[in-house]
Structures are given as structure tokens and as C-alpha cells.
N, C-alpha and C positions, 0 to 999 in steps of 0.2 A: 503493500500499500504506500502511495506517495503521501507524505505528510508535509504540509506547508504551514508557515507562521505568518500571521498578519498583524499590523499595527493600525489602529483607528483612534478615534478621539472619545473621551469619557463623557457621553450623554447618550440617552436612549436613542436619539436620532442618528448617532454615529455608530453605536455598538450593536443595538438589537437587530437592525436588518442584516448585519454581517453574520450574525449567528444563524439567524433564520435562513439566509440564502445558502450558507455553507452546509447546513444540515441537508438541504435539498441537493446541493451539488454532490455531496458525499453519496447520497443515495442514487444519484444519476450517474456518477463516474467512478466512485470509489476513492476519490481524492479527498483526503482530510485536511481541513484548514482550522487551525486554532487562532483565536484572535485575543490580543491584548489592547489596552487603551491607555491614553494619556490625557492630561487635562486640556481644556480648550486653550489656555495660555501656552502650554507647551506645543500644541498643534500649530499655533500661529508663529512659533519661534524656534522650535527645536530643529537642529541641522538634519536634513533629510540624509545626508551622507552617512551619518552615524546610525540611523535607522536601517539603512540599506545593508549595513554590515551584519544586522541581527535578524531581519525579516525578509521574506519572499515577496510579500504584497504589503504596500504601504498606501494609506489615504493621505493624499496631499493637497495643497492649496496652490492654485495656479501662479501666484507671484514668485514661487520657488523655481520656476522652470529655467531661467537664466543661470542660476546658481548650480542646479543639478546637472545641466548640460556641461558645464565646465568641469564638474567633479566626476562626470562619467559614472554616476552611481545608479542610474536607472536604464532600463532597456527601452528603446523606442517600440511602440506597439503597433505601428503602421505596416504590418507584414504583408507583402504582395499576394501571398497565398490565401489571405483572409479579407481580400478587398471588398467583396460583397457584404460581408458581415459588418465590417468597419464603416462602410458607406451608409449602412442602415443606422448605425449609431450616430454618425455625423448628421444625417438627415433629420434625426430626432432631437437635435439640440434645442435647448430653451434659450433664447438670446444668443449670446456669444460664449456659452459654457464650453462647447467642444473646442472652438478655435483658441480659447484661452490656454489650453494645454499644448498648443502647437508652437514650437520654438525652433528656428533655424531649419524649417522644412521638415521636421519630424514630429510625431505625435507622442508625448510622453505620458499621457494619462487619458483615461476615458471619463467623461462626467459621470459621477456617481450620485451626486446630490447638488441641486441647483438652488441658489439663494442670492439675495441681494438685500440692501438696506430698504426696508418698506415701513409701513406704519402698523403699530399694534394698538389695539384698543379694547376696552371692555364693552362688549355689546349690551350688557345688562345695565350700564351706567351711561352710555352715549348711544343715542338713537341712530347714529351714522358715523362713519369715520370723518375726520376732520380734513377739509378740502384744502385749506390755505395755511401756509406756515405762519402767517401772522396771527392766526387764531391760536397756534401753539404757544406763541409768546404770552398770550393772555392766560392760557391754561397753566403755563409754568408759574406765572406770578401768583396764581391761585393755589399753587401747591398741588396741582393735579397731573402735571406732565413730568417725565423723567427721561433723561437721555443717557445711554451708556457712554461714559467718557474715559474709561480705563483703556490705556493703550492696548491695541492699535486703534480703538474705535473712535478716538478723537480725530485721528487722521482720516479715518473712513468717512466721517461726517464732512469733514473739510473737503475731501475729494468729491463727495456726493454733491455738495452745494456748489463747488466750482464748476463741475460739469452742467449742473442744472441751470446755473446762471448764464451758460453759454461761453464760459471761459475755463474750459477743462484744463487740468494740470498736464504739463508736458511729460511725455514718456521718454524723450531723448535728451532733454537738457538744452542749454546749460542750466537755465532757470526752471524751477518747478512751476512757478506761476508768476505773471506779471504783478509788480507791487500793488498797484491800485486794485487789481482783481483780487489778490489775496487779502488785502485789507477788507474788502466788501464781504468776502466769505467769513472772515473772523468776526466782522461786526454782527453777522446774522447769528453766528454760534453764541457769541457773547451775549446777545439779547436773549437767547434761549436759556443758557445756563445761569444767567444772573438771577433768574427767578426760581432756580431749582436748589434743592438741598445739595450742599457740597459733597455728600456721600456719592453723588453721581460719578465723581472722578474715580471712584474705587470699584465702580460696577462695570461688568461686561454684560452682554445681552442676556445671558442666562440669569444673572443676578436680578436684572430688571424685570424680566418676565416671571421669575419666582415671586418678586414682590407684587407685581400686578395681579398674580394668580391667588393672592390672599383676599378673601371676600370682602373684608372691611378695610383694606389697605387704601392709602390716600390716592394712588395713581390710577388714572383712567386711560392713559394713552402715552405713547412714545413715538416721536416723529420719525426717527431714523434708526432702525434696529433690524439686525438680520432676522428674517422670518424663521421661526421654529414651529413646524406644523404641529408638533406634539401638544403644544399648549392649547390648540384649538379642540383637541379630543375631549369628550366628556370623561370626567374622572382623572385626567392626567394631574391637574391641580384642583383645588376646591372650587375656583372660579375659572370660567373658560375665557380665553382671549381669542379675539378675531384679528385677522390681518387684512390690510388693504393697501392700495397704491400709496406711494409716498406723498405727503402734502406738497403743494407747489407754491410757487411765487408768481404772483401777477398772471394767473391763468395759463402758465406754461403746461406742456405736457409732462407727464411724470417720467422724465428722462434724466440720466446722469448718475443714478445710484451706483455706488461702488460694488461691482460684482463680487460675490463670494462663492459659496459652495465648495464641493470637494471632488477630487478625481481619484481613480484607482490606478495605481502605478505598480510596476514590477522591478524589484531590485536586480541590478546587474550582477549581483553576487548569488543569486539563486541557483540551486543545483538542479531545479526542475522548471527551466524557463518556458517550456511549451505549455506545461500544466498550469502554470501561474497565469500565463497570457490568455489561455483558453477561459480560465475563470473570470478574468478582467472582462473579456469581450461578452461573456455570458451575463454577468451581473450588470453590465451597462446596456444590455439590450432592451428594447421596448416592453416585450411581454413580461420579462422579469421585473423590471422597473415598476410597471403598472400592477404587477401581481404580488409575488412574495416579498419583494423589497418594500413596497408601500404598506402592505398589510403587516410587515414586521416592524413598524414604527419608523420606516425611513421616509425621507423626503426626496422623491425622485428627481433625477437630472435629465430624464428623457421626457419628451412631450407626451408620449403615450400615457404617462402618469398624470400629467398636468390637465389633460382634456377628459380624463376618465370620470364618469359620474360616481362610480363606486369609490374612487379615491378621494373625490371632493366632498361627497355626502357627509362623512363622519368629521370632516375638518372645517366646517362652516364655510365651505368654498374657498379655502385658503388659495388654492392654485389659480382658480379663475379671477379672484379678487386682487391678485398681485402680479399677474402675468404681464400686464402692460408695463409695470415698472422694471421687470426683469429683462423684458425684450429691449428696453431703452437703456440698459445698464452700461456703465463705463468699465473697461478693462484697465486695471492698474498697470504701471510699469512693471516689467518682468525681467530686467537685465540683471546680470550678476553684479551685486552690490546693492540692489534695491531693498532686500529684506533688512539689512543693517540700517539703511535709511528709514524704512518704515518704522522701526523700533524707536530710533532717535527722534524722528519728526514727531511721532506720537507724544513722546515725553515733552518735547518743546511746546507743542500746542496746549497740552494739559497744564503744564507748569506755567506757561505764559499766561493763560486765561486766569488761572487761579491767583497769580501774582499781580495781575493788572498790567503786565508789560505792554508797551506801546505796540500797536499791531504792525506798524511800519517796521519796527525792529524785528519783530517776530518773523515777518515774511522774508526779510533780509537773511535771518538765521536759517530758515527753511531752504532758501535758494542756495546759500552757500554749502549746506550739507548735502543737497541734491547733487550739485556739481561735483563734490567729493566722491559720491557713490559711483561715478564712472571712472574713477582713477584706479589703476591696477594696484 
């Protein structure tokens, strides 16, 4: 029997579907896959190269692709002999999920989970999602809105607003964003967080959603937060949370959200490359994504899951209600050096807003650090 080891992230959305799918895969092929998990913070920052030395299958985030290509720690998945299978996965991409894992002409992962910053709200306390971001400023002042600002999410909101305002952050440098444009983005974030409890700087999306899931908690909505379908399920938390398209500024379309989600990748050090790649293709395929993956607490990365009535029904139409935002999402820089920039820039934004640093100074620091990220 072939036995593989996989690494994913520690949340029911990240772990449960891998267990469910691996059980079916073993029954189908005889290949056994055991899964371990790491925290969300580790998922966003831990070096893929170190994981590739220990695991056959790795759940990754697309901004790592520049770094992992240089490190030669993953196998490209675009095998010519599987062209038809792979084309079907590509055709089912939601937004730019599939191409986000393509770098230097090769495909380094298949979309496993599709997500982007959307809006979360309590449908038992708000009759409808909030349409305009200005309304969120008011909600924040009333103590009813919260925004996850723990790094890297402070930077993710910066990226989302920059693209939404029509001044997307650069992906090739030298500057990350023009000074006036960056200041406008920081002005919006400052308006939001100035009315919020300072604990938001210590919160990631899971912490925010757990608070919102408390029946008598103070928060009824979050403007920019990575969607987690599990919180829409009855019984997952004491109060259900609905998700909707991101709030907009001045009637714009819900475009610019910082693309998230995860992909399934194969270690270059695996002793069973064909078996590992076969599983990656299978779990990323439409029927599996809309079937056992979704029913196993997963959040599909394939459109078959997003359009399915059976998948949407138990989730308060999570997929239909956020798809426009995901289709218009922005793909972050992915060059080798970006991940270190993401970590540093997130801290700069959070610390700068907390201390009241002048926005013009903060933008200069972001641009200087971005330019450094391209240096060998």
C-alpha cells in the first residue's frame, strides 16, 4: 500500500474535507493519505520548502509561488498526459483561482478552496447586507462592526481598497502604490478602525467570526473578511453568519478584493509523485468538489460547487451571494520576496494606524520595503 502524508491548516474548513476525501480515495485506489494541520498564522507564513521536506501533499497559498519556484520544492502539475483532466479543472476556476497558481509557465497547484475578502453579517440582526462602505463607518462608531487587522489582514484590506478605488497596488514595482492613492486607502481604513475596539488589531478572520457567532455579542457585521462557509451552517456556532459581496464606495462594482483560498500542491521530494499528483487532480475536480469535498465541510475551489443548489442550500447561499466579489478579485504579487514584504508591510500598517503615524510617511515606508522585496 502506498502511504502519503499531507499538511493542511487547522480549521474544519481546511482539515475536515481532506479527511473525508482521503477516505474515499483510499477506498477507490488503495492509496492511504494521513493529514496533519498547522495554525492559520503558520499557514500564511511558514516556509513551504520546510514542509516539502516532510510531506508529500501540501495545501498552499498562491502568493508563495515565486518563492517555491526558486526553491524547486514543488512538482509542476501540468502533465501533458493528463491534459484533458487538467483542462476541466482550469475551466471550472472561480475568478482567477486557477491562474493564481501558475508561475513562469507552469502550474504549481490546483485550486482546492476559493475565497476572497467579502462581507460577513448576522442575518438575525441585520435585514440585509450593508451596501456602502460609508455605512460601515457608522456601524463601527456604534460598536457594531469589526475588522480583522492582525497581520497579514491589515495589508489584505489595504490591497482590497486600493484595487476597489481603481488604483491597484503594483505587482512589479518599484513602488507599491502612488503616494496620494495610498494615503486615500489609509484614510478609509483609519475611518473604519477609529470607531472599533483596539482588540481588532489582534484578530484574524476566525477570531472575528467566532465573536460574531456569539448570540449576544456586540458585532453584527464585518466589511472585509475572508469568507468561511462553515459559519453559515446551522449549529456550527450558536448564531449563524451570512456572507455577501463586499461593501462598495460610491456605487462601484464589488471589484478589487484580495484573492485568497488555497491550492493542493505536491512536494518535489515525494517518493510517490504519480500517486500524489493523481490525488491532487481528483480532489480538485468538479464532481469531487461539489460532492464529498463540500459535504465534508470544505469550501470548494471549483465552480461546480459554487453553482450547486445542494451546496448553497445549507450555507445561506454563501456561494451565490459572494461570487461577484470573487470574480472581480485582485491577485496579489507573487514574486520571490513578496512573502517577506507581506509580513513586514502588514506590521507597518497595523502599527502605523495604532500609533497615528502620518499616512504620507507610512506610504513611503511601504514603497521602500516593496522595492527591497525585489532585491536578490
